[in-house]
N, C-alpha and C positions, 0 to 999 in steps of 0.2 A: 739838243741836250735835254735830259729829263728834268722837269721842274719839281722841286722838293723831293727828289729821289724816286718819283713815279715815272715809269717809261711812257713815252707817247705812242699811241696806237694809231695806225693809219685807218683801220676799220672799226675801232672801238675795242673795249675789253672783251675778252673771250672770242674774238673774231667777229663780233656783231657789226653789222654795217650801220653806220649812222644814217638816219633818215631825215633828220632835221628837227629843229626846235618846235615848230607848230605841231608835228605829229607827236612829239614827246608830251606836249601840253594836252592834247586831245586824249592820249592814252592815260595820262595821270588823272585828268578830270573824269574819265570813264571809270577808272578804278575807285576814285573817291565816291562817285555816284553809286556804284555797286555796294560799297561799304555802307553808305547812308541808307540804301534800301534794305540791306541785311539788318542793320540796326533798327530800322522802323518795324520790320517784320518781327524781330525778336522782342521789341518793346510791346507790340500788339499781343504777341503770344503770352508773354510773361506778365504784362500789365505793370502799372506803376506800383512799386513796393514803397509804401509810405505809411505813416502813422498819424492818427488824429486823436486828440485828447480834449475832453470837455464834457459839458452837460448835454446829454442826448435826450431826444424826444421820440417816442414810439409813433410810427406811422400806421403800421399794422403789426401782426405777430412775427414777421420776419424782416421788417425793414424799419429804419430809424433815420432821424436827421441829426447830424453831428457837425458842428462848425460850419453850418450852412450847406452841407452836402448830404444828399440822400444816399444811404448805404443799404445794401441787402446783406443779411447775415448768411454767410457761406456754409454749405453743407447741410442745410435744413430747409424745410418747406412748411410753413404754418398755414392753417386755414385762412381763406380770404375773409376780409372784414365782414362781408355780407353772408358768408357761408354758415349754414346751420347743420346741426347733428341731431341725433335722436337718443334719448336716454333709455335705460332698460324698461321703463314704464310706458314708453312710446311718446313722451313729451318732447317738444322741440327745444333744443338748447342752442343758444347763439355762441357756437364754439369759436367763430372768427373773432368776435368781440372779446371772448374770454382769453384767447391767445394774445391779443393786443394788451389786455389788462395785465397778463403775466409778464410781458416784456416791460410794461410801464413800471411795475413793481421793482423789477431788477434795475432798471435805469434810475429810479428815484433814490437808490441807495447812495449815490455820489457820482464822482467823475468817472467817465467811461473812456477806455483806451481801445481804439480799433486799429488793427493792422489791415491795410488794404492791399490785396495781392493782385487782383485783376479787375476788369470792368465787365459787367454783364451786357447783354444785348440791348438793354435800355439805357446804357450809359451810367448806371449806378456802380459804385465801387463794391466789390464783393469783399466782405469784411469778416474778420475773426475778432470778436470784441470781448473785453474783460471789464469787470467792475471790481477793482481791487484784485483779490485772488480768485474771484468767481469767473469761470468761463461761461459767458452768457449763452453762446450758441449751444454748448453741451447741456447746460442747465435746462434750457427750453425743451430740448428733446427728451432728456432724462425725466422731466416732470410731466411729459405727455402733452405739452402745449404745441409741439411741432413734430413732424416726422423727419426721418433721415432722408437726405436728398444729396447723395454723393459723399456722405460722411456720417459719423455718429451712429453707426449700425448697432454697436454694443449698448449705447445709451437708449436707443429705440427698443431694443430687446428687453432692457431693464424695465422701461415704462410699460411695455406690453405685458410682461410677466406679472408686474404689480398691479395692472389695471388702472394706471394713473392717467388723468387728463382725458385725452381723446380715446384712449384705450378702454375707458369705462363706458364709452358711447358707441353707437353705430355711426360711422362717418365715411365719406368718400375722401380719398387722398386729395389734397388740394390741387394737384396737377390734373386729376380726372375731373374734379368739380369745375375748374377753369375751362376745360374743353367743353363741358356740358352747359356752361353759363357764360358765353362770350359777352364782352362788354356791350 
């Protein structure tokens, strides 16, 4: 007789043949394993979406330390700390140090909020940071202290058109400078 109104199947529901409990467990564990791998791949691709708030300290023109973590500002590339540029008169300008000072000024205004979307190849969080209503990433590019690197193209165009910051100097893009000056 059917238990609780469900019919008994000799071969299982839909005509499937029962293979035994150990096989069922192995199949279930295999499916759970595949789901875990898919989740890990998705997490790696998307990165951790989280937020940090606090007092931040500039490391260089495009990275900072916040709540004990080193973060890289997303969508821009600032001159390396040791990088120099040349002004129109031919004098050397420490543009890497100037970029860091510009970030320090923005960070000194108060608490910083950074949204971390992914992790870069060095294990740093790629962050979109704000200080109050100010978008730190966009401001650095708009003021000419960094160049666009995957974002902020219109801000870079504004800085270039106005001849602000780096755009008033002769400089190598930071990416090119790093290739020419390996550690």
